[in-house]
C-alpha positions as semicolon CSV with decimal commas, in nm:
position;residue;x (nm);y (nm);z (nm)
1;M;14,648;-0,745;11,561
2;Q;14,456;-1,025;11,733
3;I;14,099;-1,128;11,788
4;S;14,048;-1,280;12,133
5;R;13,677;-1,361;12,129
6;T;13,383;-1,362;11,893
7;K;13,008;-1,397;11,930
8;I;12,807;-1,515;11,630
9;S;12,430;-1,490;11,603
10;N;12,218;-1,620;11,311
11;F;12,505;-1,612;11,064
12;R;12,502;-1,883;10,795
13;N;12,446;-2,214;10,981
14;F;12,534;-2,069;11,323
15;T;12,259;-1,992;11,573
16;E;12,447;-1,864;11,879
17;S;12,819;-1,918;11,941
18;D;13,067;-1,759;12,180
19;I;13,426;-1,858;12,103
20;Q;13,757;-1,764;12,265
21;F;14,066;-1,787;12,046
22;S;14,436;-1,845;12,090
23;P;14,656;-1,545;12,006
24;G;14,856;-1,784;11,785
25;V;14,725;-2,081;11,587
26;N;14,357;-2,182;11,582
27;I;14,274;-2,504;11,395
28;F;13,915;-2,599;11,306
29;Y;13,818;-2,955;11,217
30;G;13,486;-3,082;11,089
31;S;13,310;-3,253;10,802
32;N;13,207;-3,073;10,484
33;G;12,911;-2,845;10,555
34;S;12,976;-2,834;10,929
35;G;13,047;-2,460;10,930
36;K;13,428;-2,433;10,921
37;T;13,434;-2,197;10,625
38;N;13,136;-2,005;10,764
39;L;13,331;-1,935;11,084
40;L;13,622;-1,788;10,888
41;E;13,373;-1,582;10,689
42;A;13,222;-1,449;11,012
43;I;13,568;-1,338;11,129
44;F;13,633;-1,164;10,796
45;V;13,295;-0,987;10,799
46;T;13,358;-0,875;11,156
47;C;13,689;-0,717;11,056
48;L;13,594;-0,559;10,722
49;G;13,214;-0,561;10,705
50;R;13,197;-0,778;10,393
51;S;13,237;-1,140;10,290
52;Q;13,565;-1,256;10,139
53;R;13,353;-1,490;9,924
54;G;13,160;-1,200;9,774
55;A;12,830;-1,313;9,926
56;P;12,560;-1,047;9,973
57;D;12,438;-0,991;10,328
58;N;12,097;-1,146;10,265
59;L;12,271;-1,478;10,197
60;L;12,470;-1,455;10,519
61;L;12,152;-1,468;10,727
62;R;12,066;-1,802;10,883
63;H;11,766;-1,951;10,704
64;G;11,442;-1,814;10,842
65;E;11,607;-1,534;11,042
66;D;11,587;-1,158;10,983
67;V;11,900;-1,032;11,159
68;Y;12,256;-1,154;11,197
69;R;12,496;-1,004;11,449
70;L;12,871;-1,049;11,488
71;E;13,067;-0,921;11,786
72;A;13,437;-0,944;11,862
73;E;13,707;-0,822;12,096
74;L;14,025;-0,724;11,912
75;N;14,365;-0,602;12,020
76;V;14,522;-0,347;11,786
77;E;14,855;-0,195;11,887
78;E;14,792;-0,298;12,250
79;K;14,452;-0,129;12,249
80;E;14,136;-0,330;12,312
81;I;13,855;-0,258;12,066
82;A;13,502;-0,399;12,074
83;V;13,348;-0,425;11,728
84;S;13,006;-0,536;11,611
85;V;12,857;-0,581;11,264
86;A;12,482;-0,636;11,232
87;F;12,253;-0,666;10,933
88;Q;11,874;-0,674;10,909
89;K;11,706;-0,846;10,616
90;N;11,629;-0,600;10,336
91;G;11,773;-0,329;10,557
92;R;12,104;-0,163;10,630
93;K;12,422;-0,282;10,792
94;K;12,525;-0,126;11,121
95;V;12,883;-0,114;11,249
96;T;12,987;-0,010;11,598
97;L;13,331;0,042;11,750
98;D;13,332;0,045;12,131
99;Q;12,950;0,077;12,111
100;V;12,967;0,392;11,898
101;T;12,822;0,384;11,546
102;A;13,100;0,382;11,288
103;R;13,152;0,391;10,912
104;L;13,247;0,075;10,725
105;G;13,561;0,255;10,611
106;E;13,682;0,277;10,971
107;L;13,713;-0,101;10,980
108;Y;13,964;-0,088;10,694
109;E;14,163;0,177;10,875
110;L;14,181;-0,023;11,199
111;F;14,195;-0,387;11,097
112;S;14,403;-0,594;10,859
113;I;14,309;-0,946;10,749
114;V;14,403;-1,183;10,466
115;S;14,195;-1,484;10,363
116;S;14,298;-1,772;10,139
117;G;14,046;-2,037;10,038
118;P;13,908;-2,242;9,749
119;E;13,707;-1,943;9,623
120;D;14,035;-1,768;9,538
121;S;14,072;-1,983;9,227
122;Q;13,810;-1,752;9,077
123;I;14,058;-1,464;9,108
124;V;14,294;-1,649;8,874
125;S;14,051;-1,823;8,637
126;G;13,709;-1,664;8,692
127;S;13,547;-1,343;8,572
128;P;13,720;-1,000;8,575
129;S;13,482;-0,885;8,850
130;S;13,642;-1,139;9,088
131;R;13,983;-0,985;9,022
132;R;13,856;-0,629;9,072
133;T;13,694;-0,731;9,401
134;F;14,026;-0,878;9,513
135;L;14,201;-0,549;9,431
136;D;13,943;-0,340;9,613
137;I;13,941;-0,551;9,933
138;Y;14,316;-0,547;9,986
139;L;14,402;-0,204;9,849
140;S;14,137;-0,054;10,076
141;Q;14,330;-0,201;10,370
142;L;14,650;-0,040;10,244
143;S;14,521;0,305;10,156
144;A;14,239;0,515;10,300
145;R;14,277;0,740;9,996
146;Y;14,215;0,443;9,765
147;L;13,895;0,354;9,952
148;D;13,774;0,716;9,937
149;D;13,850;0,738;9,563
150;L;13,672;0,407;9,506
151;I;13,358;0,520;9,689
152;Q;13,345;0,849;9,500
153;Y;13,415;0,680;9,168
154;Q;13,134;0,429;9,220
155;K;12,892;0,711;9,303
156;A;12,983;0,902;8,986
157;L;12,966;0,582;8,781
158;A;12,616;0,504;8,907
159;Q;12,506;0,858;8,819
160;K;12,654;0,835;8,468
161;N;12,490;0,499;8,401
162;A;12,157;0,629;8,526
163;A;12,185;0,927;8,292
164;L;12,276;0,707;7,994
165;K;11,981;0,479;8,059
166;R;11,753;0,785;8,049
167;E;11,919;0,888;7,720
168;M;12,068;1,193;7,890
169;D;12,421;1,333;7,863
170;G;12,639;1,100;8,070
171;S;12,955;1,298;7,991
172;L;12,859;1,544;8,265
173;F;13,012;1,294;8,509
174;D;13,331;1,225;8,313
175;E;13,538;1,481;8,500
176;L;13,458;1,311;8,832
177;L;13,527;0,967;8,689
178;I;13,866;1,081;8,559
179;R;13,957;1,252;8,885
180;Y;13,885;0,953;9,109
181;G;13,959;0,683;8,852
182;T;14,310;0,817;8,793
183;G;14,402;0,761;9,157
184;I;14,254;0,411;9,152
185;I;14,445;0,308;8,841
186;A;14,779;0,446;8,964
187;V;14,752;0,258;9,294
188;R;14,641;-0,064;9,126
189;D;14,933;-0,048;8,884
190;K;15,192;-0,016;9,162
191;F;15,023;-0,288;9,369
192;I;15,019;-0,541;9,085
193;R;15,385;-0,475;9,005
194;D;15,476;-0,547;9,368
195;I;15,255;-0,857;9,377
196;S;15,392;-0,998;9,052
197;D;15,748;-0,999;9,183
198;L;15,659;-1,154;9,519
199;A;15,405;-1,407;9,394
200;G;15,639;-1,515;9,114
201;D;15,917;-1,587;9,361
202;Y;15,686;-1,777;9,595
203;Y;15,533;-1,978;9,311
204;Q;15,874;-2,092;9,191
205;E;15,980;-2,171;9,548
206;I;15,672;-2,385;9,617
207;T;15,647;-2,560;9,279
208;G;16,020;-2,601;9,235
209;E;16,051;-2,494;8,872
210;H;15,742;-2,330;8,724
211;S;15,691;-1,955;8,679
212;L;15,400;-1,722;8,752
213;S;15,351;-1,366;8,628
214;V;15,077;-1,118;8,711
215;K;14,998;-0,824;8,482
216;Y;14,756;-0,536;8,530
217;L;14,528;-0,470;8,233
218;P;14,348;-0,135;8,273
219;S;14,078;-0,044;8,024
220;I;14,235;0,291;7,937
221;I;14,607;0,238;7,877
222;S;14,886;-0,016;7,834
223;T;15,102;-0,060;8,143
224;S;15,430;-0,143;7,968
225;E;15,583;0,143;8,164
226;N;15,522;0,292;8,505
227;L;15,224;0,524;8,492
228;D;15,206;0,876;8,628
229;P;14,873;1,045;8,710
230;D;14,900;1,303;8,429
231;K;14,944;1,033;8,167
232;I;14,657;0,828;8,311
233;A;14,422;1,126;8,315
234;E;14,517;1,221;7,960
235;Q;14,454;0,873;7,821
236;F;14,137;0,842;8,029
237;A;13,991;1,152;7,861
238;V;14,094;1,033;7,513
239;K;13,935;0,691;7,563
240;M;13,615;0,842;7,699
241;E;13,580;1,073;7,403
242;S;13,633;0,792;7,152
243;S;13,380;0,568;7,331
244;R;13,107;0,828;7,378
245;R;12,879;0,718;7,093
246;R;12,909;0,351;7,185
247;E;12,831;0,426;7,549
248;Q;12,519;0,611;7,439
249;A;12,419;0,314;7,224
250;I;12,459;0,051;7,496
251;M;12,355;0,294;7,773
252;S;12,646;0,201;7,997
253;A;12,989;0,345;8,083
254;M;13,262;0,144;7,913
255;I;13,584;0,314;8,018
256;G;13,742;0,321;8,362
257;P;13,868;0,102;8,647
258;H;13,530;-0,074;8,670
259;R;13,637;-0,251;8,347
260;D;13,997;-0,333;8,452
261;D;14,139;-0,684;8,461
262;I;14,444;-0,882;8,572
263;I;14,618;-1,146;8,360
264;F;14,783;-1,445;8,534
265;S;15,032;-1,648;8,330
266;I;15,190;-1,979;8,427
267;D;15,504;-2,070;8,235
268;G;15,411;-1,801;7,982
269;Y;15,057;-1,929;7,915
270;P;14,733;-1,766;8,039
271;A;14,640;-1,950;8,359
272;R;14,272;-1,893;8,294
273;H;14,276;-2,120;7,988
274;H;14,585;-2,339;8,025
275;G;14,642;-2,384;8,400
276;S;14,553;-2,713;8,568
277;Q;14,335;-2,710;8,878
278;G;14,641;-2,759;9,099
279;E;14,838;-2,486;8,922
280;V;14,552;-2,239;8,952
281;R;14,501;-2,322;9,320
282;T;14,871;-2,279;9,394
283;A;14,875;-1,947;9,204
284;A;14,582;-1,826;9,414
285;I;14,756;-1,925;9,736
286;V;15,085;-1,749;9,653
287;L;14,886;-1,443;9,546
288;K;14,747;-1,414;9,898
289;L;15,089;-1,491;10,041
290;A;15,224;-1,190;9,851
291;V;14,935;-0,974;9,975
292;F;15,004;-1,085;10,333
293;Q;15,368;-0,979;10,308
294;I;15,281;-0,642;10,152
295;L;15,019;-0,565;10,418
296;K;15,254;-0,676;10,694
297;K;15,533;-0,449;10,569
298;R;15,329;-0,138;10,493
299;R;15,112;-0,152;10,805
300;N;15,404;-0,263;11,022
301;A;15,195;-0,540;11,183
302;E;15,094;-0,896;11,104
303;P;14,745;-0,920;10,954
304;I;14,508;-1,185;11,086
305;L;14,548;-1,482;10,854
306;L;14,262;-1,711;10,747
307;L;14,354;-2,032;10,563
308;D;14,061;-2,241;10,445
309;E;14,162;-2,594;10,336
310;V;14,481;-2,466;10,175
311;F;14,666;-2,794;10,232
312;A;14,410;-3,015;10,058
313;E;14,589;-3,003;9,722
314;L;14,948;-2,971;9,847
315;D;15,185;-3,254;9,931
316;E;15,372;-3,248;10,263
317;D;15,680;-3,070;10,127
318;R;15,475;-2,796;9,959
319;A;15,253;-2,756;10,266
320;N;15,558;-2,707;10,488
321;G;15,711;-2,475;10,228
322;L;15,397;-2,263;10,229
323;I;15,398;-2,222;10,606
324;E;15,767;-2,132;10,603
325;A;15,701;-1,877;10,329
326;F;15,450;-1,694;10,549
327;G;15,734;-1,641;10,795
328;D;15,650;-1,475;11,125
329;F;15,273;-1,466;11,103
330;G;15,068;-1,342;11,395
331;Q;14,727;-1,495;11,457
332;L;14,623;-1,780;11,227
333;F;14,283;-1,942;11,172
334;L;14,303;-2,267;10,978
335;T;14,034;-2,509;10,861
336;T;14,138;-2,856;10,756
337;A;14,014;-3,211;10,713
338;L;14,376;-3,330;10,716
339;T;14,657;-3,324;10,970
340;P;14,823;-2,981;10,926
341;P;15,202;-2,934;10,922
342;E;15,367;-3,020;11,253
343;R;15,462;-2,656;11,315
344;L;15,091;-2,572;11,332
345;A;14,949;-2,893;11,480
346;S;15,172;-2,874;11,787
347;S;15,072;-2,523;11,892
348;G;14,765;-2,314;11,963
349;K;14,411;-2,442;12,002
350;S;14,203;-2,698;11,816
351;Y;13,826;-2,688;11,773
352;Q;13,566;-2,930;11,644
353;I;13,277;-2,782;11,443
354;E;12,958;-2,974;11,377
355;E;12,634;-2,826;11,241
356;G;12,734;-2,474;11,341
357;R;12,839;-2,570;11,695
358;V;13,197;-2,513;11,808
359;Q;13,370;-2,713;12,081
360;E;13,731;-2,663;12,187
361;G;13,947;-2,974;12,150
362;M;13,935;-3,242;11,880
363;M;13,662;-3,504;11,906
């Protein structure tokens, strides 16, 4: 998968930009606040219809504007696809594929993209919602069924919470929550097991001696053993029944994948409380490295790779080790204030970004 060209209109600090990319490495230089990260965000939104930084669409609008529009030409399995994502202030988002209106879910089916940036530290050390968002973004690229279950679960959850707030019987929606939540939990459990093995190996390889483990912590059951759907559904129902009075008291659903978490441990200690800034940042990077490899294998194609200032806190040996660990990547977009590893600096295109303006070639 490759993106050959993008047009950006009124997105973040960009007014109007039309950029052609290399099918290999694309390196963006510029001072802080120039728009480097915003450009990567625009590419991510174009591919998946949402920000990798979790920003709502109203905040993606250029100040004083009412509409942003992103357009791109992508090549997927030797087929050219024109995609556009547009959003109107206080309105709805519109997606088109080859000028035909499309669902957001179709973007996940067609495109595959992995982003690694400073905001990823929140996955390791921030709130549980950051970790659930991470799961949903990348699992939705791996499984259309997961995305469908997630959408249906969120609808049923909103209905249950609305009923509880009106002091009505929220249990009417429990059957739906169990049905769709069971699928979500089973997929998350398998995904985290795969990630823990890969990320742990990469972390040790890059740091030289330290260990990283990743453990799934669902709200309904311990994951000391592999879970099967029947066991998940059974425990889901038990937990819901035991929490019914408390849910009525706080007027909110307490049990289900919307309350799940992930625990990261470095050398046996919780990274959230004991990890240094460098350790947390490295853990976040290898997490995305593991995701990249899983997506690449299961979709049988290299995802587009976005790396935002990933070398800022790595010495030369670790930076080169990271690039080698990615292996045969396809198209790469890299922002940096430093000289990137020679393997990257000597190939592809370089761009200078200043105040939302992009010019090919370093200045």
